[in-house]
C-alpha positions as CSV (number, residue, x, y, z in Angstrom):
1,M,-12.0,57.0,-37.6
2,K,-10.9,60.4,-38.8
3,R,-9.3,61.1,-35.5
4,M,-7.4,57.8,-35.7
5,I,-6.1,58.6,-39.1
6,V,-5.0,62.1,-38.0
7,L,-3.3,60.6,-35.0
8,L,-1.4,58.0,-37.0
9,L,-0.3,60.6,-39.6
10,T,0.9,62.9,-36.7
11,M,3.0,60.1,-35.2
12,L,4.4,59.2,-38.6
13,S,5.4,62.8,-39.2
14,I,7.1,63.0,-35.8
15,V,9.1,59.8,-36.5
16,V,10.1,60.9,-40.0
17,F,11.1,64.4,-38.7
18,S,13.2,62.9,-35.8
19,Q,15.0,60.6,-38.3
20,E,15.7,63.6,-40.5
21,I,17.1,65.5,-37.6
22,D,19.3,62.5,-36.6
23,N,20.6,62.2,-40.2
24,Y,21.3,65.9,-40.3
25,E,23.2,65.7,-37.1
26,E,25.2,62.8,-38.4
27,E,26.0,64.7,-41.6
28,I,27.3,67.8,-39.9
29,V,29.4,65.9,-37.3
30,K,32.2,65.0,-39.7
31,E,35.6,66.1,-38.5
32,E,39.2,65.1,-38.7
33,Y,42.7,66.4,-38.1
34,I,45.1,66.3,-41.1
35,K,48.5,67.6,-41.9
36,G,49.1,70.7,-44.1
37,K,52.0,72.9,-45.2
38,I,51.9,76.7,-45.2
39,L,52.7,78.1,-48.7
40,Y,52.4,81.8,-48.0
41,L,50.4,84.6,-46.3
42,E,47.8,85.7,-48.8
43,N,45.8,88.3,-46.9
44,T,45.3,90.1,-43.6
45,V,41.8,91.2,-42.6
46,K,41.9,94.0,-40.0
47,N,38.4,95.4,-40.3
48,G,35.4,94.3,-38.1
49,Y,37.3,93.3,-35.0
50,N,37.6,95.1,-31.7
51,E,38.9,94.5,-28.2
52,Q,35.6,92.9,-27.1
53,D,36.1,90.1,-29.6
54,G,39.7,89.5,-28.3
55,I,40.8,89.3,-31.9
56,K,43.2,91.8,-33.4
57,E,43.0,90.6,-37.0
58,I,42.6,87.6,-39.2
59,E,45.4,86.2,-41.3
60,E,44.6,84.1,-44.4
61,Y,47.1,81.5,-45.5
62,R,47.4,79.5,-48.6
63,V,47.9,75.9,-47.4
64,R,48.6,72.7,-49.3
65,I,46.9,69.6,-47.7
66,L,49.3,66.7,-47.3
67,E,47.0,64.0,-46.1
68,G,43.5,62.6,-46.7
69,E,41.2,62.6,-49.6
70,D,42.1,66.2,-50.5
71,K,45.9,65.5,-50.6
72,N,47.9,68.1,-52.6
73,K,44.9,70.4,-52.8
74,E,45.5,74.1,-52.0
75,V,43.0,75.8,-49.7
76,L,42.7,79.2,-48.0
77,V,42.8,78.8,-44.3
78,Q,42.1,81.6,-41.7
79,S,44.1,82.0,-38.5
80,P,43.0,84.6,-35.9
81,I,45.5,86.9,-34.3
82,Y,44.5,87.5,-30.7
83,L,45.2,90.6,-28.5
84,E,46.6,88.2,-25.9
85,K,49.8,86.8,-27.5
86,A,49.7,83.6,-25.5
87,Y,46.7,82.5,-27.6
88,N,48.4,82.9,-30.9
89,I,49.9,80.3,-33.1
90,F,53.3,81.5,-34.5
91,I,53.1,80.5,-38.2
92,R,55.9,80.7,-40.8
93,E,56.0,79.9,-44.5
94,A,56.9,76.3,-45.4
95,Q,55.9,75.2,-42.0
96,D,53.9,72.0,-41.3
97,V,50.6,72.6,-39.4
98,V,47.7,70.6,-38.1
99,L,44.4,71.4,-39.8
100,Y,41.0,70.8,-38.4
101,K,38.7,69.7,-41.2
102,E,34.9,70.1,-40.8
103,S,32.7,68.6,-43.5
104,S,29.1,69.5,-44.2
105,D,26.8,68.8,-47.1
106,E,25.6,72.4,-47.1
107,T,28.8,74.3,-46.6
108,G,31.3,71.8,-47.9
109,N,34.8,71.4,-46.3
110,T,36.1,74.1,-43.9
111,Y,39.6,74.1,-42.6
112,Y,41.2,75.7,-39.5
113,I,44.8,75.9,-38.3
114,V,44.8,74.4,-34.8
115,D,48.5,73.9,-34.1
116,I,52.0,73.5,-35.5
117,D,52.8,69.9,-36.5
118,K,55.6,68.8,-34.2
119,R,55.9,65.2,-35.2
120,D,58.9,65.6,-37.5
121,S,60.9,67.4,-34.8
122,I,60.0,64.8,-32.2
123,L,61.2,62.0,-34.6
124,L,64.4,63.9,-35.2
125,L,65.1,64.3,-31.5
126,I,64.4,60.6,-30.9
127,G,66.7,59.7,-33.8
128,I,69.6,61.8,-32.4
129,F,69.1,60.1,-29.1
130,M,69.1,56.6,-30.6
131,T,72.1,57.3,-32.8
132,L,74.2,58.6,-29.9
133,T,73.2,55.7,-27.7
134,I,74.3,53.2,-30.3
135,L,77.5,55.1,-31.2
136,I,78.7,55.5,-27.6
137,A,77.4,52.2,-26.1
138,R,77.6,50.0,-29.2
139,F,75.9,46.6,-28.6
140,K,74.9,47.5,-25.1
141,G,73.3,50.6,-26.4
142,V,71.1,48.5,-28.8
143,K,70.0,46.4,-25.9
144,A,69.3,49.5,-23.8
145,L,67.0,50.8,-26.6
146,V,65.3,47.5,-26.9
147,S,64.6,47.5,-23.2
148,L,63.3,51.1,-23.4
149,V,60.9,50.1,-26.1
150,I,59.6,47.2,-24.1
151,V,59.2,49.4,-21.0
152,I,57.2,51.9,-23.0
153,F,55.1,49.1,-24.4
154,I,54.4,47.7,-20.9
155,I,53.4,51.2,-19.6
156,Y,51.1,51.9,-22.5
157,N,49.5,48.5,-22.9
158,V,49.5,47.2,-19.4
159,F,49.9,50.0,-16.8
160,L,47.5,52.6,-18.3
161,P,44.7,50.2,-19.4
162,S,44.8,48.5,-15.9
163,I,44.4,51.8,-14.1
164,A,41.6,52.8,-16.5
165,N,39.8,49.6,-15.7
166,G,39.8,50.4,-12.0
167,Y,42.8,48.3,-10.7
168,S,45.0,49.7,-7.9
169,P,47.6,52.0,-9.4
170,I,50.0,51.1,-6.5
171,L,49.7,47.4,-7.2
172,I,49.9,47.7,-11.0
173,S,52.9,50.2,-10.9
174,T,54.8,47.8,-8.5
175,L,54.3,44.9,-10.8
176,C,55.3,46.9,-13.8
177,A,58.3,48.2,-12.0
178,L,59.4,44.7,-11.1
179,L,58.8,43.5,-14.7
180,C,60.6,46.5,-16.2
181,S,63.6,46.1,-13.8
182,I,64.0,42.4,-14.7
183,I,63.8,43.1,-18.5
184,T,66.2,46.1,-18.4
185,I,68.8,44.7,-16.1
186,F,68.9,41.2,-17.7
187,L,69.1,42.7,-21.2
188,T,72.0,44.9,-20.0
189,T,74.0,42.4,-17.9
190,G,72.5,39.0,-18.8
191,F,71.5,36.3,-16.3
192,S,74.3,37.1,-13.9
193,Q,74.7,37.3,-10.2
194,K,75.1,41.1,-10.2
195,G,71.9,41.4,-12.3
196,V,69.9,39.5,-9.7
197,V,71.3,41.6,-6.8
198,A,70.5,44.8,-8.8
199,I,66.9,43.7,-9.4
200,L,66.3,42.8,-5.8
201,G,67.9,46.1,-4.6
202,A,65.9,48.2,-7.1
203,V,62.6,46.5,-6.3
204,A,63.1,46.9,-2.6
205,G,63.9,50.6,-3.0
206,V,60.9,51.2,-5.3
207,V,58.5,49.4,-3.0
208,I,59.7,51.5,0.0
209,A,59.4,54.7,-2.0
210,G,55.8,53.7,-3.0
211,S,55.0,52.8,0.6
212,M,56.2,56.2,1.8
213,S,54.3,58.1,-0.8
214,M,51.1,56.1,-0.1
215,Y,51.4,56.7,3.7
216,F,52.0,60.5,3.4
217,S,49.3,60.9,0.6
218,Y,46.7,59.4,3.0
219,K,48.1,61.3,6.0
220,M,47.8,64.6,4.1
221,A,44.3,63.6,2.9
222,M,45.2,64.2,-0.8
223,T,42.5,63.7,-3.4
224,G,44.7,63.0,-6.3
225,F,43.4,65.9,-8.3
226,V,46.6,67.9,-8.3
227,S,45.9,70.1,-11.4
228,V,43.2,72.1,-12.9
229,E,43.2,69.7,-15.9
230,A,42.4,66.8,-13.6
231,L,39.5,68.6,-12.1
232,N,38.2,69.6,-15.5
233,Y,38.3,66.0,-16.7
234,S,37.1,64.5,-13.5
235,T,34.1,62.9,-15.3
236,L,36.6,60.8,-17.3
237,L,38.1,59.5,-14.1
238,Q,35.0,57.8,-12.8
239,G,35.9,54.3,-11.4
240,I,39.6,55.1,-11.3
241,K,41.5,55.2,-8.0
242,V,42.8,58.7,-8.5
243,R,44.1,59.0,-5.0
244,E,46.6,56.2,-5.6
245,I,47.9,57.6,-8.8
246,I,50.4,59.8,-6.9
247,S,52.0,56.7,-5.3
248,G,51.9,54.9,-8.6
249,G,53.7,57.8,-10.2
250,V,56.4,57.8,-7.5
251,I,57.0,54.1,-8.1
252,L,57.4,54.4,-11.8
253,G,59.2,57.8,-11.6
254,S,61.8,56.6,-9.1
255,M,62.3,53.2,-10.8
256,G,65.0,54.4,-13.2
257,A,67.1,56.2,-10.6
258,V,66.8,53.4,-8.0
259,M,67.6,50.8,-10.7
260,D,70.7,52.9,-11.7
261,I,72.1,53.1,-8.2
262,S,71.5,49.4,-7.5
263,M,73.1,48.3,-10.7
264,S,76.1,50.6,-10.1
265,I,76.7,49.2,-6.6
266,S,76.2,45.6,-7.6
267,S,78.5,46.0,-10.6
268,A,81.2,47.7,-8.6
269,L,81.1,45.1,-5.8
270,T,81.2,42.3,-8.3
271,E,84.4,43.7,-9.8
272,L,85.8,44.2,-6.4
273,K,85.1,40.6,-5.4
274,S,86.7,39.3,-8.6
275,V,89.9,41.2,-7.9
276,A,90.1,40.6,-4.1
277,S,88.7,37.1,-3.7
278,N,89.6,37.0,0.1
279,I,87.6,40.1,0.9
280,T,85.4,39.7,4.0
281,K,81.7,40.2,4.2
282,K,82.1,43.4,6.3
283,E,84.5,44.8,3.8
284,I,82.1,44.2,0.9
285,F,79.3,46.0,2.8
286,D,81.5,48.9,3.8
287,S,82.8,49.3,0.2
288,G,79.2,49.3,-1.1
289,M,78.2,52.0,1.4
290,R,81.1,54.2,0.4
291,I,80.3,53.7,-3.3
292,G,76.7,54.4,-2.6
293,A,77.5,57.6,-0.6
294,D,79.4,59.0,-3.6
295,I,76.5,58.2,-5.9
296,I,73.8,59.5,-3.6
297,G,75.3,63.0,-3.6
298,T,74.4,63.5,-7.3
299,M,71.5,61.0,-7.6
300,V,69.3,62.7,-5.0
301,N,69.8,66.1,-6.6
302,T,69.0,64.6,-10.0
303,L,65.6,63.2,-8.9
304,I,64.5,66.3,-6.9
305,L,65.6,68.6,-9.7
306,A,63.8,66.5,-12.2
307,Y,60.5,66.9,-10.3
308,I,61.1,70.6,-9.9
309,G,61.9,70.9,-13.6
310,S,58.7,69.1,-14.6
311,G,56.7,71.5,-12.6
312,I,58.7,74.6,-13.3
313,L,55.7,76.6,-14.5
314,S,53.7,75.9,-11.4
315,T,56.7,76.8,-9.3
316,L,57.0,80.1,-11.2
317,F,53.3,80.9,-10.6
318,I,53.8,80.4,-6.9
319,Y,56.9,82.6,-6.9
320,L,55.1,85.4,-8.7
321,Q,52.3,85.3,-6.1
322,K,54.5,84.9,-3.1
323,E,53.3,88.2,-1.7
324,Q,49.6,87.2,-1.9
325,F,50.0,83.7,-0.4
326,P,51.8,83.0,2.9
327,L,54.0,79.9,3.2
328,I,51.2,78.1,5.1
329,R,48.9,78.5,2.1
330,I,51.6,77.6,-0.5
331,L,52.7,74.4,1.2
332,N,49.0,73.3,1.5
333,F,48.3,73.5,-2.3
334,E,47.8,69.9,-3.3
335,S,49.9,70.3,-6.4
336,V,52.9,71.5,-4.3
337,A,52.4,68.9,-1.6
338,A,52.2,66.1,-4.3
339,D,55.4,67.3,-5.9
340,I,57.2,67.3,-2.5
341,V,55.9,63.8,-1.8
342,R,57.0,62.5,-5.2
343,A,60.5,64.1,-4.9
344,F,61.3,63.0,-1.3
345,A,59.6,59.6,-1.3
346,G,61.6,58.8,-4.5
347,S,64.8,60.0,-2.9
348,I,64.1,57.8,0.1
349,G,63.9,54.9,-2.2
350,I,67.3,55.8,-3.6
351,L,68.8,56.1,-0.1
352,V,67.5,52.7,1.2
353,A,68.6,50.9,-2.0
354,V,72.2,51.5,-1.1
355,P,72.4,49.5,2.1
356,I,69.9,46.9,0.8
357,T,72.0,46.3,-2.4
358,S,75.2,46.2,-0.4
359,Y,73.8,43.7,2.1
360,L,72.4,41.5,-0.7
361,C,75.9,41.4,-2.3
362,C,77.3,40.2,1.0
363,I,74.8,37.4,1.1
364,M,75.3,36.4,-2.5
365,F,79.1,36.3,-2.2
366,T,78.9,34.4,1.1
367,K,76.7,31.7,-0.4
368,K,79.0,31.5,-3.5
369,N,82.1,31.1,-1.3
370,S,80.5,28.4,0.9
C-alpha cells in the first residue's frame, strides 16, 4: 500500500513538474517586432570585448517605441559594433528602426535593434512611380496600375499558395501568365482585335520560353536549389516541386517582355491596316517582322541585362574568383546555369513571339476582310 502511494505521488510530481516547465517555456517565448525611432546615442561601451568575440564595442541608443503596448515609451537599446563591417547596422539619429522585443516574467522586456525600417522609403518610391505613371499616361496609366495590382494579387494569392501545396509550378505559372496577360491587355486596349492578337502572341511566346527552360533544366539535371538560402531552407520545401520552379520563374519573368513586344506589333499592324486597307497578307506579315526586328534589338538586351543585374553579386563573386575556378567549373555552377537558362529561354520566347504575332494579325485581318 505504501509503495502504491509513493508511486502515485511520484507520478503526480512528474506531471506537475512537466506542466510547470511547459508553462515556463510558454512564458519566455514571447517575441515580436515593432517600430522605434532613434533619439540619440547615449553611451559607447568599449571594455570587455576582444577580437575573439568579433565585437569591437557596444553602442547604447535612447529609442522611442512607436508601436505596441509600450508606444511612446523611451528605452535604452544596445547595438553591437562588429569588427567585420558587413555585419554592422548603420544607425543615425532620428532614424526609424526595427526592434526585436523579448518579454519574460523574470527579466521583463528586452529590446534589440535588428534592422533599419525601410517601409517609409519603399512607400515613397512606389508613390513616385504611381504619380509619374498617372501624370504621363493619364487614364491609361490608372488602368495600368489597376492591372499591376491585380497581377500582384494573383501571384501572391494564387501562384505562391498553389506551388506551396505541391502543384506543378510550370502549369500554375502558365495559367497565371495567361490570366495576367488577358487582364493587362484588355484593361489597356479593351476588348479589341489587336488585344486578342497580342494575348495569343504573348501566351505562345511564354509557353515556348517555359518549354525551352523545362527541357534544358532536365537535360542539365538541375535540382532547383540554385542558392545557399534554398539549401538552408530545404526542409521548408518538402512536397514542393523545386525542380520546376526554374521554368515557372522563366514563364513569369518573360511574360512582361513578351507581352510588350506582342502588343507593340499588334498595335502597329492594326494602325497600318486602318491606314492602308488594301494591304495584302504578305505585306502585313513583312511589316510585322520588320517592326519586330527593330524591337528585338533592345528587348533581348533588356531581358538578359535584367537577369544579370538581379544576380550581379553572384556574378561579382565569380569574377573575383576567376583565377581559382576554370571556365568549365564556373559554367557548371547550378546558379550560373540557371541564370543562363532563364535569360536565353526568355529571350527565345521574345523572338518567337514576333513571327507568331505577325502571322496572327494576317489571319485576323484576312477573316475580317472576307
